[in-house]
DSSP file (Angstrom, degrees, kcal/mol; ACC not computed):
  #  RESIDUE AA STRUCTURE BP1 BP2  ACC     N-H-->O    O-->H-N    N-H-->O    O-->H-N    TCO  KAPPA ALPHA  PHI   PSI    X-CA   Y-CA   Z-CA
    1    1 A M              0   0    0      0, 0.0     3,-0.1     0, 0.0     0, 0.0   0.000 360.0 360.0 360.0 -43.1    0.0    0.0    0.0
    2    2 A Y        +     0   0    0      1,-0.2     2,-1.6    69,-0.0     0, 0.0   0.672 360.0  79.7 -91.6 -17.8    2.8    2.5    0.9
    3    3 A N        +     0   0    0     68,-0.0     2,-0.4     2,-0.0    -1,-0.2  -0.619  68.4 139.6 -88.5  79.1    5.3    1.1   -1.6
    4    4 A S        -     0   0    0     -2,-1.6     2,-0.4    67,-0.2    67,-0.2  -0.981  30.7-174.0-131.7 134.6    3.8    2.8   -4.6
    5    5 A I  E     +A   70   0A   0     65,-3.1    65,-2.5    -2,-0.4     2,-0.4  -0.993   4.2 178.4-128.7 132.9    5.5    4.5   -7.6
    6    6 A T  E     +A   69   0A   0     -2,-0.4     2,-0.3    63,-0.2    63,-0.2  -0.994  18.2 158.1-131.1 126.4    3.9    6.4  -10.4
    7    7 A A  E     -A   68   0A   0     61,-2.2    61,-2.8    -2,-0.4     2,-0.5  -0.999  43.0-122.1-149.5 147.1    6.0    8.0  -13.1
    8    8 A A  E     +A   67   0A   0     -2,-0.3     2,-0.3    59,-0.2    26,-0.2  -0.803  47.6 172.1 -84.2 128.8    5.9    9.3  -16.6
    9    9 A A  E     -A   66   0A   0     57,-3.1    57,-2.6    -2,-0.5     2,-0.4  -0.892  28.9-145.0-137.1 162.7    8.5    7.3  -18.6
   10   10 A Y  E     -AB  65  32A   0     22,-1.8    22,-2.5    -2,-0.3     2,-0.4  -0.991  31.3-110.0-130.4 144.3    9.8    6.7  -22.1
   11   11 A L  E     - B   0  31A   0     53,-2.1    52,-3.1    -2,-0.4    20,-0.2  -0.576  22.7-168.4 -78.2 124.4   11.1    3.4  -23.4
   12   12 A V  S    S+     0   0    0     18,-2.8     2,-0.3    -2,-0.4    19,-0.2   0.812  74.2   4.2 -82.1 -33.5   14.8    3.4  -24.0
   13   13 A K  S    S-     0   0    0     17,-0.9    17,-0.4    48,-0.1    -1,-0.2  -0.955  95.3 -75.4-145.9 164.6   14.9    0.2  -26.0
   14   14 A D        -     0   0    0     -2,-0.3    47,-0.1     1,-0.1    16,-0.1  -0.205  62.7 -87.5 -61.1 151.6   12.3   -2.3  -27.2
   15   15 A P        -     0   0    0      0, 0.0     2,-0.6     0, 0.0    14,-0.2  -0.225  30.9-139.9 -61.1 147.6   10.7   -4.7  -24.7
   16   16 A E  E     -C   28   0A   0     12,-2.3    12,-2.6    -3,-0.1     2,-0.3  -0.942  26.7-171.1-109.8 110.4   12.4   -8.0  -23.8
   17   17 A A  E     +C   27   0A   0     -2,-0.6     2,-0.3    10,-0.2    10,-0.2  -0.754  12.7 160.7-106.9 148.4    9.7  -10.7  -23.5
   18   18 A R  E     -C   26   0A   0      8,-2.4     8,-2.8    -2,-0.3     2,-0.4  -0.971  31.2-127.9-153.6 165.2   10.0  -14.3  -22.2
   19   19 A T  E     -C   25   0A   0     -2,-0.3     6,-0.2     6,-0.2    -2,-0.0  -0.975  26.4-130.1-118.6 132.7    7.8  -17.0  -20.9
   20   20 A T    >   -     0   0    0      4,-3.1     3,-1.9    -2,-0.4     6,-0.0  -0.207  31.3-100.8 -74.1 170.4    8.7  -18.8  -17.6
   21   21 A S  T 3  S+     0   0    0      1,-0.3    -1,-0.1     2,-0.1    -2,-0.0   0.730 125.3  56.1 -64.3 -21.5    8.8  -22.6  -17.3
   22   22 A T  T 3  S-     0   0    0      2,-0.1    -1,-0.3     0, 0.0    -2,-0.0   0.415 123.9-104.4 -90.7   2.0    5.3  -22.3  -15.7
   23   23 A G  S <  S+     0   0    0     -3,-1.9     2,-0.3     1,-0.3    -2,-0.1   0.547  72.3 142.3  92.0   7.6    3.9  -20.5  -18.7
   24   24 A K        -     0   0    0      1,-0.0    -4,-3.1    25,-0.0     2,-0.4  -0.647  48.6-126.7 -85.7 140.7    3.8  -17.0  -17.3
   25   25 A K  E     -C   19   0A   0     -2,-0.3    25,-2.1    -6,-0.2     2,-0.4  -0.692  27.3-175.4 -86.6 135.1    4.6  -14.1  -19.6
   26   26 A V  E     -CD  18  49A   0     -8,-2.8    -8,-2.4    -2,-0.4     2,-0.4  -0.999   6.3-170.1-132.4 133.7    7.3  -11.6  -18.3
   27   27 A V  E     -CD  17  48A   0     21,-2.5    21,-2.5    -2,-0.4     2,-0.5  -0.993   6.2-159.3-125.2 129.4    8.4   -8.4  -20.1
   28   28 A N  E     -CD  16  47A   0    -12,-2.6   -12,-2.3    -2,-0.4     2,-0.4  -0.914  12.0-170.9-106.7 132.4   11.4   -6.4  -19.0
   29   29 A L  E     - D   0  46A   0     17,-3.1    17,-2.5    -2,-0.5     2,-0.6  -0.931  18.5-148.8-122.0 144.4   11.6   -2.7  -20.0
   30   30 A R  E     + D   0  45A   0    -17,-0.4   -18,-2.8    -2,-0.4   -17,-0.9  -0.970  32.2 178.9-109.5 117.2   14.4   -0.2  -19.7
   31   31 A V  E     -BD  11  44A   0     13,-2.7    13,-2.2    -2,-0.6     2,-0.4  -0.827  25.1-138.5-122.6 157.2   12.9    3.2  -19.3
   32   32 A G  E     -BD  10  43A   0    -22,-2.5   -22,-1.8    -2,-0.3     2,-0.5  -0.927  10.8-168.0-111.3 138.9   14.1    6.8  -18.8
   33   33 A I  E     + D   0  42A   0      9,-3.2     9,-1.5    -2,-0.4     2,-0.4  -0.971  18.7 178.0-126.8 113.7   12.4    9.2  -16.3
   34   34 A S  E     - D   0  41A   0     -2,-0.5     7,-0.2   -26,-0.2     2,-0.1  -0.885  22.9-144.0-122.6 147.8   13.5   12.8  -16.8
   35   35 A S        -     0   0    0      5,-1.2     5,-0.0     2,-0.5     7,-0.0  -0.290  50.1 -86.7 -87.3-175.1   12.7   16.1  -15.2
   36   36 A S  S    S+     0   0    0     -2,-0.1     2,-0.7     2,-0.0     3,-0.0   0.726 112.4  86.0 -68.3 -19.4   12.6   19.2  -17.3
   37   37 A N  S >  S-     0   0    0      1,-0.2     3,-1.3     3,-0.1    -2,-0.5  -0.755  72.4-153.3 -84.1 115.3   16.4   19.5  -16.7
   38   38 A V  T 3  S+     0   0    0     -2,-0.7    -1,-0.2     1,-0.3    -2,-0.0   0.763  90.0  63.3 -62.4 -27.2   18.1   17.5  -19.4
   39   39 A K  T 3  S+     0   0    0      1,-0.2     2,-1.1    -3,-0.0    -1,-0.3   0.777  90.8  71.6 -69.6 -26.0   21.2   16.8  -17.3
   40   40 A D    <   +     0   0    0     -3,-1.3    -5,-1.2    -5,-0.0     2,-0.4  -0.715  64.8 159.3 -96.6  88.2   19.1   14.9  -14.7
   41   41 A K  E     -D   34   0A   0     -2,-1.1     2,-0.5    -7,-0.2    -7,-0.2  -0.898  21.0-165.0-111.8 140.2   18.2   11.6  -16.3
   42   42 A C  E     -D   33   0A   0     -9,-1.5    -9,-3.2    -2,-0.4     2,-0.4  -0.988   1.9-165.3-124.5 126.2   17.2    8.5  -14.4
   43   43 A Y  E     +D   32   0A   0     -2,-0.5     2,-0.3   -11,-0.2   -11,-0.2  -0.925  16.2 164.7-112.1 136.9   17.1    5.1  -16.0
   44   44 A V  E     -D   31   0A   0    -13,-2.2   -13,-2.7    -2,-0.4     2,-0.3  -0.985  33.8-115.9-147.9 153.4   15.3    2.2  -14.3
   45   45 A D  E     -D   30   0A   0     42,-0.5    44,-2.7    -2,-0.3     2,-0.4  -0.709  24.4-161.6 -91.7 145.0   14.1   -1.3  -15.3
   46   46 A V  E     -De  29  89A   0    -17,-2.5   -17,-3.1    -2,-0.3     2,-0.5  -0.983   1.2-159.9-125.7 138.0   10.4   -2.1  -15.2
   47   47 A Q  E     -De  28  90A   0     42,-2.7    44,-2.0    -2,-0.4     2,-0.4  -0.976   6.2-172.4-123.8 125.3    9.0   -5.6  -15.1
   48   48 A Y  E     -D   27   0A   0    -21,-2.5   -21,-2.5    -2,-0.5     2,-0.3  -0.897   7.6-157.8-114.4 146.9    5.4   -6.5  -16.1
   49   49 A W  E >>  -D   26   0A   0     42,-0.4     3,-1.0    -2,-0.4     4,-0.8  -0.851  48.0 -20.2-121.4 156.7    3.8   -9.9  -15.7
   50   50 A D  H 3> S+     0   0    0    -25,-2.1     4,-1.9    -2,-0.3     3,-0.2  -0.180 127.1   3.1  55.8-125.8    0.9  -11.8  -17.3
   51   51 A K  H 3> S+     0   0    0      1,-0.2     4,-2.2     2,-0.2    -1,-0.2   0.884 134.0  52.3 -63.5 -41.1   -1.7   -9.7  -19.1
   52   52 A Q  H <> S+     0   0    0     -3,-1.0     4,-2.6     1,-0.2    -1,-0.2   0.873 108.1  53.4 -62.7 -35.5    0.1   -6.4  -18.5
   53   53 A A  H  X S+     0   0    0     -4,-0.8     4,-2.5   -28,-0.2    -2,-0.2   0.901 107.6  50.1 -64.8 -41.3    3.2   -8.1  -20.0
   54   54 A E  H  X S+     0   0    0     -4,-1.9     4,-2.0     2,-0.2    -2,-0.2   0.909 112.5  47.0 -63.1 -42.3    1.3   -9.1  -23.1
   55   55 A I  H  X S+     0   0    0     -4,-2.2     4,-2.5     2,-0.2     5,-0.4   0.929 112.9  48.8 -65.3 -45.9    0.0   -5.5  -23.5
   56   56 A A  H  X S+     0   0    0     -4,-2.6     4,-2.1     1,-0.2    -2,-0.2   0.916 112.1  48.5 -61.6 -43.9    3.4   -4.0  -23.0
   57   57 A E  H  < S+     0   0    0     -4,-2.5    -1,-0.2     1,-0.2    -2,-0.2   0.894 115.7  44.2 -63.6 -39.5    5.0   -6.3  -25.5
   58   58 A K  H  < S+     0   0    0     -4,-2.0    -2,-0.2    -5,-0.2    -1,-0.2   0.887 126.9  23.5 -74.3 -40.2    2.4   -5.7  -28.1
   59   59 A Y  H  < S+     0   0    0     -4,-2.5     2,-0.5    -5,-0.1    -3,-0.2   0.644 100.3  85.2-108.8 -17.1    2.1   -1.9  -27.9
   60   60 A L     <  +     0   0    0     -4,-2.1     2,-0.3    -5,-0.4     6,-0.0  -0.755  47.2 164.5 -94.7 133.0    5.3   -0.5  -26.4
   61   61 A T    >   -     0   0    0     -2,-0.5     3,-2.4   -47,-0.1   -50,-0.3  -0.904  50.8 -62.6-135.3 165.4    8.3    0.3  -28.7
   62   62 A K  T 3  S+     0   0    0     -2,-0.3   -50,-0.2     1,-0.3     3,-0.1  -0.201 123.0  19.0 -51.6 130.3   11.4    2.3  -28.3
   63   63 A G  T 3  S+     0   0    0    -52,-3.1    -1,-0.3     1,-0.3     2,-0.2   0.208  88.6 136.4  93.9 -14.7   10.7    6.0  -27.7
   64   64 A R    <   -     0   0    0     -3,-2.4   -53,-2.1   -54,-0.1     2,-0.3  -0.448  46.6-139.7 -70.4 135.9    7.0    5.4  -26.6
   65   65 A E  E     +A   10   0A   0     33,-0.3    32,-2.0   -55,-0.2     2,-0.3  -0.755  32.5 152.3 -97.7 143.5    5.9    7.4  -23.6
   66   66 A F  E     -AF   9  96A   0    -57,-2.6   -57,-3.1    -2,-0.3     2,-0.5  -0.976  44.2-105.8-159.0 166.1    3.7    5.9  -20.9
   67   67 A I  E     -AF   8  95A   0     28,-3.3    28,-2.0    -2,-0.3     2,-0.5  -0.894  31.7-157.4-100.1 127.1    2.8    6.1  -17.2
   68   68 A V  E     -AF   7  94A   0    -61,-2.8   -61,-2.2    -2,-0.5     2,-0.4  -0.900   9.6-175.3-105.6 133.4    4.1    3.3  -15.1
   69   69 A Q  E     +AF   6  93A   0     24,-2.3    23,-3.3    -2,-0.5    24,-2.2  -0.997  33.8  96.3-125.8 130.8    2.4    2.5  -11.8
   70   70 A G  E     -AF   5  91A   0    -65,-2.5   -65,-3.1    -2,-0.4     2,-0.3  -0.901  62.7 -73.8-177.2-155.1    3.9   -0.2   -9.6
   71   71 A E  E     - F   0  90A   0     19,-1.6    19,-3.0    -2,-0.3     2,-0.3  -0.957  40.3-103.9-133.8 151.7    6.1   -0.9   -6.6
   72   72 A L  E     + F   0  89A   0     -2,-0.3     2,-0.3    17,-0.2    17,-0.2  -0.578  44.8 179.9 -74.6 130.5    9.8   -0.8   -5.9
   73   73 A S  E     - F   0  88A   0     15,-3.2    15,-2.3    -2,-0.3     2,-0.4  -0.860  16.9-143.6-129.1 164.0   11.3   -4.3   -5.8
   74   74 A M  E     - F   0  87A   0     -2,-0.3     2,-0.4    13,-0.2    13,-0.2  -0.988   6.2-164.6-132.8 139.9   14.8   -5.7   -5.3
   75   75 A S  E     - F   0  86A   0     11,-2.8    11,-2.5    -2,-0.4     2,-0.4  -0.985   8.8-170.8-122.8 134.0   16.5   -8.7   -6.8
   76   76 A S  E     + F   0  85A   0     -2,-0.4     2,-0.3     9,-0.2     9,-0.2  -0.959  12.6 157.6-125.2 143.2   19.7  -10.2   -5.3
   77   77 A W  E     - F   0  84A   0      7,-2.1     7,-3.2    -2,-0.4     2,-0.4  -0.974  31.8-125.2-155.1 166.6   21.9  -12.9   -6.8
   78   78 A E  E     + F   0  83A   0     -2,-0.3     2,-0.4     5,-0.2     5,-0.2  -0.959  25.0 174.3-120.0 136.1   25.4  -14.2   -6.6
   79   79 A K  E >  S- F   0  82A   0      3,-2.7     3,-2.0    -2,-0.4    -2,-0.0  -0.977  70.4 -10.9-143.4 127.2   27.8  -14.6   -9.5
   80   80 A D  T 3  S-     0   0    0     -2,-0.4     3,-0.1     1,-0.3    -1,-0.1   0.851 129.0 -53.8  53.4  38.7   31.5  -15.7   -9.4
   81   81 A G  T 3  S+     0   0    0      1,-0.2     2,-0.4     0, 0.0    -1,-0.3   0.474 115.9 112.9  79.4   1.9   31.5  -15.3   -5.6
   82   82 A K  E <   - F   0  79A   0     -3,-2.0    -3,-2.7     2,-0.0     2,-0.4  -0.870  62.2-133.0-109.5 142.0   30.2  -11.7   -5.7
   83   83 A N  E     - F   0  78A   0     -2,-0.4     2,-0.3    -5,-0.2    -5,-0.2  -0.765  23.4-168.8 -92.2 135.7   26.8  -10.6   -4.4
   84   84 A F  E     - F   0  77A   0     -7,-3.2    -7,-2.1    -2,-0.4     2,-0.4  -0.935   6.5-168.2-124.3 147.7   24.7   -8.3   -6.7
   85   85 A T  E     - F   0  76A   0     -2,-0.3     2,-0.4    -9,-0.2    -9,-0.2  -0.997   3.5-174.2-134.9 140.1   21.6   -6.3   -6.0
   86   86 A K  E     - F   0  75A   0    -11,-2.5   -11,-2.8    -2,-0.4     2,-0.4  -0.998  11.8-151.1-137.8 132.5   19.3   -4.6   -8.4
   87   87 A Y  E     + F   0  74A   0     -2,-0.4   -42,-0.5   -13,-0.2     2,-0.3  -0.819  27.4 157.8 -99.5 142.6   16.3   -2.3   -7.8
   88   88 A F  E     - F   0  73A   0    -15,-2.3   -15,-3.2    -2,-0.4     2,-0.6  -0.953  42.4-100.8-153.3 169.0   13.5   -2.2  -10.3
   89   89 A I  E     -eF  46  72A   0    -44,-2.7   -42,-2.7    -2,-0.3     2,-1.0  -0.878  22.6-149.0 -98.8 123.7    9.8   -1.3  -10.6
   90   90 A R  E     -eF  47  71A   0    -19,-3.0   -19,-1.6    -2,-0.6   -42,-0.2  -0.820  28.5-137.0 -89.3 103.1    7.4   -4.2  -10.6
   91   91 A G  E     + F   0  70A   0    -44,-2.0   -42,-0.4    -2,-1.0   -21,-0.3  -0.365  33.5 171.6 -68.9 134.6    4.7   -2.7  -12.8
   92   92 A K  E    S+     0   0A   0    -23,-3.3     2,-0.3     1,-0.4   -22,-0.2   0.674  70.3   7.5-107.5 -32.1    1.1   -3.2  -11.8
   93   93 A D  E     - F   0  69A   0    -24,-2.2   -24,-2.3     2,-0.0    -1,-0.4  -0.980  59.9-161.9-148.7 155.1   -0.6   -0.9  -14.4
   94   94 A L  E     - F   0  68A   0     -2,-0.3     2,-0.4   -26,-0.2   -26,-0.2  -0.997   2.1-163.4-142.3 148.1    0.4    1.2  -17.4
   95   95 A Q  E     - F   0  67A   0    -28,-2.0   -28,-3.3    -2,-0.3     2,-0.2  -0.996  21.9-129.2-131.5 126.8   -1.3    4.0  -19.2
   96   96 A F  E     - F   0  66A   0     -2,-0.4     2,-0.2   -30,-0.2   -30,-0.2  -0.515  15.8-154.4 -77.9 139.5   -0.2    5.0  -22.8
   97   97 A L        -     0   0    0    -32,-2.0   -32,-0.2    -2,-0.2    -1,-0.0  -0.674  44.8 -69.9-100.9 165.7    0.6    8.6  -23.6
   98   98 A S        -     0   0    0     -2,-0.2   -33,-0.3     1,-0.1     2,-0.2  -0.250  53.8-127.3 -59.8 140.7    0.2   10.0  -27.1
   99   99 A S     >  -     0   0    0      1,-0.1     4,-1.9   -35,-0.1     5,-0.1  -0.563   9.1-126.5 -88.9 153.7    2.8    8.6  -29.5
  100  100 A K  H  > S+     0   0    0      1,-0.2     4,-2.3    -2,-0.2     5,-0.2   0.875 110.1  55.1 -64.4 -38.1    5.0   10.8  -31.7
  101  101 A K  H  > S+     0   0    0      1,-0.2     4,-2.1     2,-0.2    -1,-0.2   0.920 108.1  47.8 -62.3 -44.8    3.9    8.9  -34.8
  102  102 A K  H  > S+     0   0    0      1,-0.2     4,-2.3     2,-0.2    -1,-0.2   0.902 111.2  50.6 -64.3 -42.2    0.2    9.6  -34.1
  103  103 A E  H  X S+     0   0    0     -4,-1.9     4,-2.2     1,-0.2     5,-0.2   0.914 111.9  46.7 -63.2 -43.4    0.8   13.3  -33.4
  104  104 A S  H  X S+     0   0    0     -4,-2.3     4,-2.1     1,-0.2    -1,-0.2   0.866 111.8  51.6 -69.7 -34.5    2.7   13.8  -36.7
  105  105 A D  H  X S+     0   0    0     -4,-2.1     4,-2.4    -5,-0.2     5,-0.2   0.923 110.9  48.1 -65.2 -43.4    0.1   11.9  -38.7
  106  106 A D  H  X S+     0   0    0     -4,-2.3     4,-2.1     2,-0.2    -2,-0.2   0.930 114.9  43.2 -64.0 -46.9   -2.7   14.0  -37.3
  107  107 A S  H  X S+     0   0    0     -4,-2.2     4,-1.8     1,-0.2    -1,-0.2   0.883 115.5  49.9 -69.3 -36.8   -1.1   17.3  -37.9
  108  108 A G  H  X S+     0   0    0     -4,-2.1     4,-2.2    -5,-0.2    -2,-0.2   0.919 111.7  46.6 -67.2 -44.0    0.1   16.3  -41.3
  109  109 A D  H  X S+     0   0    0     -4,-2.4     4,-2.7     1,-0.2     5,-0.2   0.907 112.0  50.7 -65.8 -41.8   -3.3   15.0  -42.5
  110  110 A G  H  X S+     0   0    0     -4,-2.1     4,-1.9    -5,-0.2    -1,-0.2   0.913 112.9  44.9 -63.9 -43.1   -5.1   18.1  -41.2
  111  111 A A  H  X S+     0   0    0     -4,-1.8     4,-2.0     2,-0.2    -1,-0.2   0.898 114.5  49.1 -68.6 -40.5   -2.8   20.5  -43.0
  112  112 A T  H  X S+     0   0    0     -4,-2.2     4,-2.1     1,-0.2    -2,-0.2   0.926 112.1  46.9 -66.0 -45.2   -2.8   18.6  -46.2
  113  113 A S  H  X S+     0   0    0     -4,-2.7     4,-2.0     1,-0.2    -1,-0.2   0.866 111.0  52.7 -67.1 -34.3   -6.6   18.3  -46.4
  114  114 A A  H  X S+     0   0    0     -4,-1.9     4,-1.8    -5,-0.2    -1,-0.2   0.901 109.5  49.2 -66.2 -40.2   -7.0   22.0  -45.6
  115  115 A K  H  X S+     0   0    0     -4,-2.0     4,-2.3     1,-0.2    -2,-0.2   0.899 109.2  52.6 -64.8 -40.7   -4.6   22.9  -48.4
  116  116 A K  H  X S+     0   0    0     -4,-2.1     4,-2.3     1,-0.2    -1,-0.2   0.900 107.9  51.1 -62.5 -40.9   -6.5   20.6  -50.8
  117  117 A E  H  X S+     0   0    0     -4,-2.0     4,-1.2     1,-0.2    -1,-0.2   0.911 111.1  47.7 -64.0 -41.7   -9.8   22.3  -50.0
  118  118 A K  H  < S+     0   0    0     -4,-1.8     3,-0.3     1,-0.2    -2,-0.2   0.899 113.3  47.6 -66.8 -40.7   -8.4   25.8  -50.6
  119  119 A V  H  < S+     0   0    0     -4,-2.3    -1,-0.2     1,-0.2    -2,-0.2   0.893 112.7  49.3 -67.2 -39.2   -6.8   24.8  -53.9
  120  120 A G  H  < S+     0   0    0     -4,-2.3    -1,-0.2    -5,-0.2    -2,-0.2   0.674  90.7  98.0 -76.2 -18.0  -10.0   23.1  -55.1
  121  121 A E     <  -     0   0    0     -4,-1.2     2,-0.4    -3,-0.3    -3,-0.0  -0.447  62.6-147.2 -73.5 142.3  -12.4   26.0  -54.2
  122  122 A E        -     0   0    0     -2,-0.1    -2,-0.1     2,-0.0    -1,-0.0  -0.837  24.5-106.3-106.4 150.4  -13.4   28.4  -56.9
  123  123 A V        -     0   0    0     -2,-0.4    -1,-0.0     1,-0.1     0, 0.0  -0.587  26.9-136.9 -74.0 130.7  -14.1   32.0  -56.4
  124  124 A P              0   0    0      0, 0.0    -1,-0.1     0, 0.0    -2,-0.0   0.458 360.0 360.0 -74.9   0.5  -17.9   32.6  -56.5
  125  125 A F              0   0    0      0, 0.0    -2,-0.0     0, 0.0    -3,-0.0   0.436 360.0 360.0-118.5 360.0  -17.7   35.8  -58.7
């Protein structure tokens, strides 16, 4: 309840999806969370499971902006006698923000169709 994170993020690279041995879908994302100051960038991993993982894999691509809601989690492991720890966000929900492609398509189509209408109109006198 108190371990809750909500952040606007953008995808740094395409999602990495896998299926566990028990058949559960897992998607790992590398995201950037930036303030208005370009020098202060924060990169963090986000992990979605099951249905949210399927949605993330299908609709998120590099550069896409979205809202991540989840909780801070920690993973620990040992490799070559050294202990490692990694913090990440275990995503519970995601909300898509407008995509750059969609915005450019909308503005381009509107301007083009408006120009066509003006060119095609005849002066009534």
